[in-house]
N, CA and C atoms as an extended XYZ file, in Angstrom:
426
Properties=species:S:1:pos:R:3:atomname:S:1:resname:S:1:resid:I:1 pbc="F F F"
N        -8.288       -5.440       16.182 N   MET     1
C        -8.009       -4.364       15.248 CA  MET     1
C        -7.135       -4.884       14.117 C   MET     1
N        -6.829       -3.999       13.210 N   VAL     2
C        -6.072       -4.402       12.034 CA  VAL     2
C        -4.863       -3.478       11.851 C   VAL     2
N        -3.807       -4.056       11.315 N   ILE     3
C        -2.619       -3.316       10.915 CA  ILE     3
C        -2.666       -3.237        9.387 C   ILE     3
N        -2.633       -2.022        8.851 N   ILE     4
C        -2.655       -1.818        7.408 CA  ILE     4
C        -1.214       -1.660        6.926 C   ILE     4
N        -0.781       -2.561        6.046 N   ALA     5
C         0.533       -2.437        5.415 CA  ALA     5
C         0.302       -1.930        3.998 C   ALA     5
N         0.603       -0.671        3.778 N   ALA     6
C         0.426       -0.079        2.451 CA  ALA     6
C         1.595       -0.503        1.579 C   ALA     6
N         1.293       -1.201        0.498 N   VAL     7
C         2.348       -1.743       -0.358 CA  VAL     7
C         2.217       -1.217       -1.772 C   VAL     7
N         3.353       -1.182       -2.451 N   ASP     8
C         3.369       -0.849       -3.870 CA  ASP     8
C         4.017       -2.017       -4.598 C   ASP     8
N         4.416       -1.802       -5.823 N   ARG     9
C         5.016       -2.892       -6.598 CA  ARG     9
C         6.539       -2.868       -6.537 C   ARG     9
N         7.107       -2.277       -5.499 N   SER    10
C         8.561       -2.194       -5.366 CA  SER    10
C         9.064       -3.239       -4.374 C   SER    10
N        10.386       -3.382       -4.322 N   ASP    11
C        10.999       -4.293       -3.361 CA  ASP    11
C        10.812       -3.829       -1.923 C   ASP    11
N        10.527       -2.540       -1.734 N   ARG    12
C        10.340       -2.001       -0.387 CA  ARG    12
C         9.075       -2.528        0.290 C   ARG    12
N         8.153       -3.062       -0.478 N   ALA    13
C         6.890       -3.550        0.088 CA  ALA    13
C         7.137       -4.591        1.172 C   ALA    13
N         8.144       -5.428        0.986 N   SER    14
C         8.415       -6.469        1.991 CA  SER    14
C         8.830       -5.858        3.330 C   SER    14
N         9.482       -4.697        3.305 N   LYS    15
C         9.843       -4.013        4.560 CA  LYS    15
C         8.588       -3.608        5.331 C   LYS    15
N         7.610       -3.072        4.619 N   ALA    16
C         6.357       -2.674        5.266 CA  ALA    16
C         5.640       -3.891        5.841 C   ALA    16
N         5.631       -4.979        5.098 N   ILE    17
C         4.958       -6.201        5.562 CA  ILE    17
C         5.647       -6.747        6.806 C   ILE    17
N         6.977       -6.774        6.793 N   LYS    18
C         7.707       -7.301        7.953 CA  LYS    18
C         7.489       -6.433        9.194 C   LYS    18
N         7.447       -5.123        9.020 N   GLU    19
C         7.169       -4.222       10.144 CA  GLU    19
C         5.737       -4.431       10.644 C   GLU    19
N         4.807       -4.614        9.720 N   ALA    20
C         3.413       -4.890       10.094 CA  ALA    20
C         3.318       -6.202       10.863 C   ALA    20
N         4.127       -7.167       10.477 N   GLU    21
C         4.134       -8.449       11.178 CA  GLU    21
C         4.585       -8.269       12.628 C   GLU    21
N         5.608       -7.450       12.851 N   SER    22
C         6.069       -7.190       14.216 CA  SER    22
C         4.964       -6.556       15.057 C   SER    22
N         4.277       -5.580       14.485 N   LEU    23
C         3.183       -4.926       15.195 CA  LEU    23
C         2.025       -5.886       15.429 C   LEU    23
N         1.733       -6.697       14.434 N   SER    24
C         0.655       -7.672       14.549 CA  SER    24
C         0.919       -8.662       15.680 C   SER    24
N         2.148       -9.097       15.794 N   THR    25
C         2.531      -10.019       16.860 CA  THR    25
C         2.419       -9.349       18.222 C   THR    25
N         2.884       -8.120       18.312 N   ALA    26
C         2.852       -7.388       19.584 CA  ALA    26
C         1.433       -7.122       20.075 C   ALA    26
N         0.521       -6.835       19.149 N   PHE    27
C        -0.836       -6.455       19.537 CA  PHE    27
C        -1.876       -7.523       19.235 C   PHE    27
N        -1.452       -8.669       18.703 N   ASP    28
C        -2.358       -9.746       18.331 CA  ASP    28
C        -3.442       -9.242       17.369 C   ASP    28
N        -3.021       -8.488       16.374 N   ASP    29
C        -3.914       -7.943       15.356 CA  ASP    29
C        -3.703       -8.668       14.033 C   ASP    29
N        -4.654       -8.513       13.135 N   THR    30
C        -4.510       -9.065       11.793 CA  THR    30
C        -3.815       -8.044       10.897 C   THR    30
N        -3.289       -8.536        9.777 N   ILE    31
C        -2.606       -7.671        8.809 CA  ILE    31
C        -3.394       -7.664        7.508 C   ILE    31
N        -3.539       -6.484        6.950 N   GLN    32
C        -4.069       -6.350        5.602 CA  GLN    32
C        -3.016       -5.653        4.756 C   GLN    32
N        -2.567       -6.331        3.698 N   ALA    33
C        -1.646       -5.727        2.737 CA  ALA    33
C        -2.512       -4.998        1.721 C   ALA    33
N        -2.378       -3.680        1.662 N   VAL    34
C        -3.271       -2.844        0.869 CA  VAL    34
C        -2.512       -2.165       -0.263 C   VAL    34
N        -3.066       -2.276       -1.467 N   HIS    35
C        -2.506       -1.586       -2.629 CA  HIS    35
C        -3.630       -0.794       -3.276 C   HIS    35
N        -3.402        0.497       -3.488 N   ALA    36
C        -4.391        1.355       -4.150 CA  ALA    36
C        -3.921        1.673       -5.556 C   ALA    36
N        -4.861        1.645       -6.496 N   LEU    37
C        -4.546        1.810       -7.909 CA  LEU    37
C        -5.632        2.658       -8.572 C   LEU    37
N        -5.226        3.588       -9.386 N   THR    38
C        -6.185        4.370      -10.167 CA  THR    38
C        -6.347        3.733      -11.544 C   THR    38
N        -7.438        4.074      -12.214 N   LYS    39
C        -7.634        3.570      -13.582 CA  LYS    39
C        -6.521        4.065      -14.497 C   LYS    39
N        -6.096        5.303      -14.305 N   ALA    40
C        -5.024        5.863      -15.147 CA  ALA    40
C        -3.727        5.081      -14.974 C   ALA    40
N        -3.401        4.696      -13.742 N   GLU    41
C        -2.196        3.895      -13.510 CA  GLU    41
C        -2.323        2.527      -14.163 C   GLU    41
N        -3.523        1.960      -14.113 N   MET    42
C        -3.713        0.647      -14.719 CA  MET    42
C        -3.538        0.714      -16.231 C   MET    42
N        -4.014        1.784      -16.842 N   VAL    43
C        -3.829        1.955      -18.283 CA  VAL    43
C        -2.343        2.006      -18.617 C   VAL    43
N        -1.565        2.724      -17.810 N   LYS    44
C        -0.113        2.804      -18.032 CA  LYS    44
C         0.543        1.432      -17.915 C   LYS    44
N         0.050        0.604      -16.973 N   MET    45
C         0.624       -0.724      -16.742 CA  MET    45
C         0.258       -1.700      -17.845 C   MET    45
N        -0.902       -1.533      -18.440 N   ASP    46
C        -1.459       -2.498      -19.375 CA  ASP    46
C        -1.315       -1.998      -20.812 C   ASP    46
N        -0.313       -2.505      -21.526 N   GLY    47
C        -0.052       -2.057      -22.884 CA  GLY    47
C        -1.204       -2.277      -23.848 C   GLY    47
N        -2.032       -3.302      -23.642 N   VAL    48
C        -3.159       -3.571      -24.535 CA  VAL    48
C        -4.150       -2.417      -24.493 C   VAL    48
N        -4.466       -1.954      -23.297 N   HIS    49
C        -5.414       -0.851      -23.177 CA  HIS    49
C        -4.823        0.451      -23.714 C   HIS    49
N        -3.532        0.611      -23.584 N   ALA    50
C        -2.894        1.831      -24.066 CA  ALA    50
C        -2.925        1.902      -25.592 C   ALA    50
N        -2.821        0.757      -26.253 N   THR    51
C        -2.831        0.751      -27.710 CA  THR    51
C        -4.240        0.675      -28.278 C   THR    51
N        -5.199        0.353      -27.449 N   ARG    52
C        -6.602        0.301      -27.870 CA  ARG    52
C        -7.423        1.151      -26.904 C   ARG    52
N        -7.390        2.474      -27.052 N   PRO    53
C        -7.982        3.382      -26.071 CA  PRO    53
C        -9.493        3.292      -25.935 C   PRO    53
N       -10.179        2.662      -26.883 N   ASN    54
C       -11.628        2.568      -26.775 CA  ASN    54
C       -12.086        1.461      -25.826 C   ASN    54
N       -11.181        0.661      -25.340 N   ILE    55
C       -11.525       -0.389      -24.379 CA  ILE    55
C       -11.681        0.242      -23.006 C   ILE    55
N       -12.794       -0.028      -22.370 N   GLN    56
C       -13.067        0.503      -21.040 CA  GLN    56
C       -12.557       -0.463      -19.975 C   GLN    56
N       -11.986        0.086      -18.933 N   ILE    57
C       -11.518       -0.718      -17.809 CA  ILE    57
C       -12.548       -0.578      -16.697 C   ILE    57
N       -13.034       -1.688      -16.212 N   SER    58
C       -14.055       -1.659      -15.163 CA  SER    58
C       -13.407       -1.493      -13.792 C   SER    58
N       -14.221       -1.047      -12.840 N   ASP    59
C       -13.749       -0.947      -11.458 CA  ASP    59
C       -13.302       -2.313      -10.955 C   ASP    59
N       -14.008       -3.357      -11.365 N   GLY    60
C       -13.638       -4.713      -10.947 CA  GLY    60
C       -12.249       -5.105      -11.427 C   GLY    60
N       -11.913       -4.718      -12.651 N   GLU    61
C       -10.586       -5.019      -13.186 CA  GLU    61
C        -9.500       -4.267      -12.423 C   GLU    61
N        -9.779       -3.024      -12.090 N   VAL    62
C        -8.811       -2.227      -11.335 CA  VAL    62
C        -8.630       -2.823       -9.945 C   VAL    62
N        -9.729       -3.144       -9.275 N   ARG    63
C        -9.650       -3.723       -7.928 CA  ARG    63
C        -8.908       -5.063       -7.961 C   ARG    63
N        -9.178       -5.871       -8.996 N   GLU    64
C        -8.500       -7.165       -9.124 CA  GLU    64
C        -6.996       -6.981       -9.310 C   GLU    64
N        -6.596       -6.037      -10.158 N   ALA    65
C        -5.174       -5.767      -10.381 CA  ALA    65
C        -4.513       -5.270       -9.098 C   ALA    65
N        -5.203       -4.420       -8.355 N   ALA    66
C        -4.662       -3.909       -7.090 CA  ALA    66
C        -4.539       -5.037       -6.066 C   ALA    66
N        -5.526       -5.905       -6.024 N   THR    67
C        -5.481       -7.045       -5.093 CA  THR    67
C        -4.336       -7.980       -5.461 C   THR    67
N        -4.132       -8.205       -6.759 N   GLU    68
C        -3.019       -9.048       -7.208 CA  GLU    68
C        -1.678       -8.438       -6.811 C   GLU    68
N        -1.549       -7.119       -6.905 N   ALA    69
C        -0.307       -6.453       -6.499 CA  ALA    69
C        -0.081       -6.628       -4.996 C   ALA    69
N        -1.134       -6.518       -4.202 N   ALA    70
C        -1.019       -6.721       -2.752 CA  ALA    70
C        -0.654       -8.170       -2.446 C   ALA    70
N        -1.281       -9.112       -3.144 N   ALA    71
C        -0.978      -10.530       -2.935 CA  ALA    71
C         0.458      -10.842       -3.326 C   ALA    71
N         0.937      -10.226       -4.384 N   SER    72
C         2.318      -10.420       -4.825 CA  SER    72
C         3.304       -9.942       -3.768 C   SER    72
N         2.965       -8.868       -3.079 N   ALA    73
C         3.856       -8.317       -2.047 CA  ALA    73
C         4.014       -9.260       -0.863 C   ALA    73
N         3.036      -10.100       -0.632 N   ILE    74
C         3.112      -11.015        0.521 CA  ILE    74
C         3.387      -12.464        0.125 C   ILE    74
N         3.476      -12.735       -1.172 N   ALA    75
C         3.591      -14.104       -1.668 CA  ALA    75
C         4.807      -14.851       -1.150 C   ALA    75
N         5.958      -14.199       -1.077 N   ASP    76
C         7.193      -14.886       -0.697 CA  ASP    76
C         7.523      -14.752        0.789 C   ASP    76
N         6.607      -14.218        1.558 N   LEU    77
C         6.863      -14.003        2.979 CA  LEU    77
C         6.066      -14.990        3.820 C   LEU    77
N         6.588      -15.292        4.977 N   ASP    78
C         5.886      -16.180        5.899 CA  ASP    78
C         4.997      -15.353        6.820 C   ASP    78
N         4.113      -14.584        6.213 N   VAL    79
C         3.242      -13.688        6.960 CA  VAL    79
C         1.805      -14.009        6.594 C   VAL    79
N         0.964      -14.083        7.595 N   SER    80
C        -0.450      -14.273        7.342 CA  SER    80
C        -1.084      -12.899        7.183 C   SER    80
N        -1.432      -12.563        5.945 N   ALA    81
C        -2.006      -11.258        5.671 CA  ALA    81
C        -3.057      -11.394        4.582 C   ALA    81
N        -4.051      -10.538        4.660 N   GLU    82
C        -5.097      -10.513        3.650 CA  GLU    82
C        -4.756       -9.448        2.613 C   GLU    82
N        -4.684       -9.825        1.327 N   PRO    83
C        -4.444       -8.810        0.301 CA  PRO    83
C        -5.725       -8.033        0.010 C   PRO    83
N        -5.608       -6.714       -0.067 N   VAL    84
C        -6.760       -5.852       -0.319 CA  VAL    84
C        -6.418       -4.896       -1.458 C   VAL    84
N        -7.262       -4.867       -2.470 N   GLY    85
C        -7.099       -3.944       -3.573 CA  GLY    85
C        -8.090       -2.809       -3.462 C   GLY    85
N        -7.592       -1.593       -3.604 N   LEU    86
C        -8.436       -0.402       -3.528 CA  LEU    86
C        -8.368        0.364       -4.840 C   LEU    86
N        -9.441        1.038       -5.163 N   ILE    87
C        -9.486        1.884       -6.347 CA  ILE    87
C        -9.381        3.330       -5.894 C   ILE    87
N        -8.404        4.048       -6.457 N   GLY    88
C        -8.280        5.467       -6.151 CA  GLY    88
C        -6.847        5.881       -5.929 C   GLY    88
N        -6.689        7.155       -5.640 N   ASN    89
C        -5.376        7.734       -5.398 CA  ASN    89
C        -4.823        7.201       -4.074 C   ASN    89
N        -3.654        6.574       -4.096 N   PRO    90
C        -3.099        6.005       -2.858 CA  PRO    90
C        -2.958        7.023       -1.733 C   PRO    90
N        -2.677        8.276       -2.075 N   LYS    91
C        -2.479        9.307       -1.053 CA  LYS    91
C        -3.704        9.464       -0.157 C   LYS    91
N        -4.874        9.359       -0.717 N   SER    92
C        -6.084        9.531        0.081 CA  SER    92
C        -6.773        8.213        0.396 C   SER    92
N        -6.744        7.289       -0.544 N   ARG    93
C        -7.528        6.056       -0.376 CA  ARG    93
C        -7.001        5.179        0.752 C   ARG    93
N        -5.697        5.128        0.945 N   ILE    94
C        -5.134        4.327        2.040 CA  ILE    94
C        -5.584        4.880        3.384 C   ILE    94
N        -5.549        6.181        3.541 N   VAL    95
C        -5.976        6.820        4.786 CA  VAL    95
C        -7.468        6.585        5.021 C   VAL    95
N        -8.280        6.761        3.974 N   GLU    96
C        -9.726        6.529        4.091 CA  GLU    96
C       -10.011        5.087        4.506 C   GLU    96
N        -9.308        4.146        3.883 N   TYR    97
C        -9.516        2.732        4.191 CA  TYR    97
C        -9.129        2.429        5.642 C   TYR    97
N        -8.050        3.022        6.108 N   ALA    98
C        -7.635        2.811        7.500 CA  ALA    98
C        -8.716        3.282        8.472 C   ALA    98
N        -9.354        4.399        8.159 N   VAL    99
C       -10.458        4.891        8.995 CA  VAL    99
C       -11.626        3.913        8.944 C   VAL    99
N       -11.975        3.455        7.731 N   GLU   100
C       -13.078        2.496        7.565 CA  GLU   100
C       -12.843        1.229        8.386 C   GLU   100
N       -11.598        0.795        8.457 N   GLN   101
C       -11.253       -0.453        9.149 CA  GLN   101
C       -10.918       -0.248       10.625 C   GLN   101
N       -10.910        1.002       11.082 N   ASN   102
C       -10.508        1.312       12.460 CA  ASN   102
C        -9.123        0.724       12.741 C   ASN   102
N        -8.189        1.007       11.845 N   ALA   103
C        -6.840        0.441       11.928 CA  ALA   103
C        -6.090        0.951       13.150 C   ALA   103
N        -5.298        0.074       13.733 N   ARG   104
C        -4.436        0.471       14.846 CA  ARG   104
C        -3.233        1.253       14.317 C   ARG   104
N        -2.646        0.786       13.218 N   TYR   105
C        -1.486        1.414       12.591 CA  TYR   105
C        -1.599        1.306       11.076 C   TYR   105
N        -0.955        2.232       10.403 N   ILE   106
C        -0.657        2.107        8.978 CA  ILE   106
C         0.859        1.999        8.882 C   ILE   106
N         1.331        1.036        8.121 N   VAL   107
C         2.767        0.877        7.914 CA  VAL   107
C         3.062        1.154        6.447 C   VAL   107
N         4.008        2.048        6.201 N   VAL   108
C         4.442        2.374        4.850 CA  VAL   108
C         5.951        2.187        4.767 C   VAL   108
N         6.443        1.969        3.565 N   ALA   109
C         7.885        1.805        3.365 CA  ALA   109
C         8.445        3.080        2.756 C   ALA   109
N         9.554        3.522        3.309 N   GLY   110
C        10.235        4.701        2.768 CA  GLY   110
C        11.490        4.291        2.038 C   GLY   110
N        12.098        5.238        1.389 N   ARG   111
C        13.354        5.003        0.679 CA  ARG   111
C        14.520        5.498        1.516 C   ARG   111
N        15.671        4.871        1.320 N   LYS   112
C        16.874        5.372        1.953 CA  LYS   112
C        17.220        6.701        1.281 C   LYS   112
N        17.492        7.706        2.089 N   ARG   113
C        17.763        9.042        1.559 CA  ARG   113
C        19.054        9.585        2.145 C   ARG   113
N        19.570       10.596        1.515 N   SER   114
C        20.760       11.282        2.022 CA  SER   114
C        20.384       12.002        3.314 C   SER   114
N        21.364       12.412        4.121 N   PRO   115
C        21.024       13.146        5.350 CA  PRO   115
C        20.114       14.344        5.099 C   PRO   115
N        20.360       15.091        4.048 N   ALA   116
C        19.499       16.246        3.746 CA  ALA   116
C        18.135       15.789        3.248 C   ALA   116
N        18.086       14.686        2.531 N   GLY   117
C        16.838       14.190        1.966 CA  GLY   117
C        15.926       13.500        2.962 C   GLY   117
N        16.432       13.215        4.154 N   LYS   118
C        15.626       12.520        5.145 CA  LYS   118
C        14.457       13.350        5.658 C   LYS   118
N        14.475       14.624        5.393 N   THR   119
C        13.361       15.461        5.828 CA  THR   119
C        12.162       15.337        4.896 C   THR   119
N        12.352       14.740        3.736 N   ALA   120
C        11.255       14.594        2.779 CA  ALA   120
C        11.076       13.129        2.416 C   ALA   120
N         9.865       12.639        2.582 N   PHE   121
C         9.536       11.280        2.174 CA  PHE   121
C         8.957       11.333        0.767 C   PHE   121
N         8.664       10.164        0.206 N   GLY   122
C         7.945       10.130       -1.058 CA  GLY   122
C         6.562       10.732       -0.865 C   GLY   122
N         5.935       11.114       -1.939 N   SER   123
C         4.671       11.841       -1.829 CA  SER   123
C         3.562       11.025       -1.180 C   SER   123
N         3.451        9.730       -1.483 N   VAL   124
C         2.418        8.910       -0.849 CA  VAL   124
C         2.723        8.743        0.634 C   VAL   124
N         3.950        8.413        0.964 N   THR   125
C         4.335        8.251        2.371 CA  THR   125
C         4.082        9.530        3.148 C   THR   125
N         4.509       10.640        2.611 N   GLN   126
C         4.322       11.918        3.303 CA  GLN   126
C         2.837       12.233        3.487 C   GLN   126
N         2.032       11.994        2.475 N   SER   127
C         0.608       12.273        2.567 CA  SER   127
C        -0.063       11.389        3.619 C   SER   127
N         0.311       10.114        3.661 N   VAL   128
C        -0.261        9.214        4.660 CA  VAL   128
C         0.130        9.675        6.065 C   VAL   128
N         1.386       10.021        6.268 N   ILE   129
C         1.845       10.496        7.576 CA  ILE   129
C         1.045       11.724        8.018 C   ILE   129
N         0.890       12.669        7.119 N   LEU   130
C         0.246       13.933        7.465 CA  LEU   130
C        -1.265       13.841        7.633 C   LEU   130
N        -1.901       12.879        6.969 N   ASN   131
C        -3.361       12.845        6.960 CA  ASN   131
C        -3.996       11.692        7.719 C   ASN   131
N        -3.210       10.764        8.187 N   SER   132
C        -3.755        9.612        8.890 CA  SER   132
C        -4.257        9.983       10.279 C   SER   132
N        -5.364        9.377       10.655 N   GLU   133
C        -5.911        9.563       11.999 CA  GLU   133
C        -5.305        8.580       12.995 C   GLU   133
N        -4.666        7.542       12.486 N   CYS   134
C        -4.021        6.567       13.374 CA  CYS   134
C        -2.509        6.693       13.218 C   CYS   134
N        -1.750        6.133       14.145 N   PRO   135
C        -0.288        6.223       14.026 CA  PRO   135
C         0.215        5.577       12.733 C   PRO   135
N         1.224        6.198       12.151 N   THR   136
C         1.831        5.680       10.924 CA  THR   136
C         3.278        5.329       11.200 C   THR   136
N         3.642        4.130       10.831 N   VAL   137
C         5.015        3.656       11.010 CA  VAL   137
C         5.666        3.625        9.646 C   VAL   137
N         6.854        4.237        9.549 N   VAL   138
C         7.589        4.238        8.291 CA  VAL   138
C         8.802        3.331        8.448 C   VAL   138
N         8.839        2.314        7.624 N   SER   139
C         9.952        1.374        7.611 CA  SER   139
C        10.920        1.827        6.520 C   SER   139
N        12.094        2.281        6.929 N   ILE   140
C        13.082        2.807        5.983 CA  ILE   140
C        14.013        1.704        5.538 C   ILE   140
N        14.231        1.618        4.245 N   ASP   141
C        15.173        0.668        3.682 CA  ASP   141
C        16.586        1.087        4.047 C   ASP   141
N        17.322        0.223        4.687 N   GLN   142
C        18.688        0.559        5.126 CA  GLN   142
C        19.710        0.069        4.144 C   GLN   142
């Protein structure tokens, strides 16, 4: 089976990868570092496309950018993981991909929150927790 480590472009991504590594070792599973990206997010990231709106962004370009973000999240770690780029809203696409892969776990990174704020996760984390068919592990930054 596979452990899905859902990563973004933040420093918290390494927490998710490290937690996925622990699970991978325990269950002898492979790790996939997954980043989902929409075309709209890519336009925001890419100043050239924003200043030249008539340029079309292909699905291949979006998938490549998402794969690069996933690869970047694992680049400095001693973890054997496959970077995977997905096109679409992270809230739904990560869960869909986990089902497609028959994932054992999805690992997401949360933010450190105040005692009152601990009841609410970020929107992607919360959506994955609520909609995943497999167990979801949240690695909180301490």
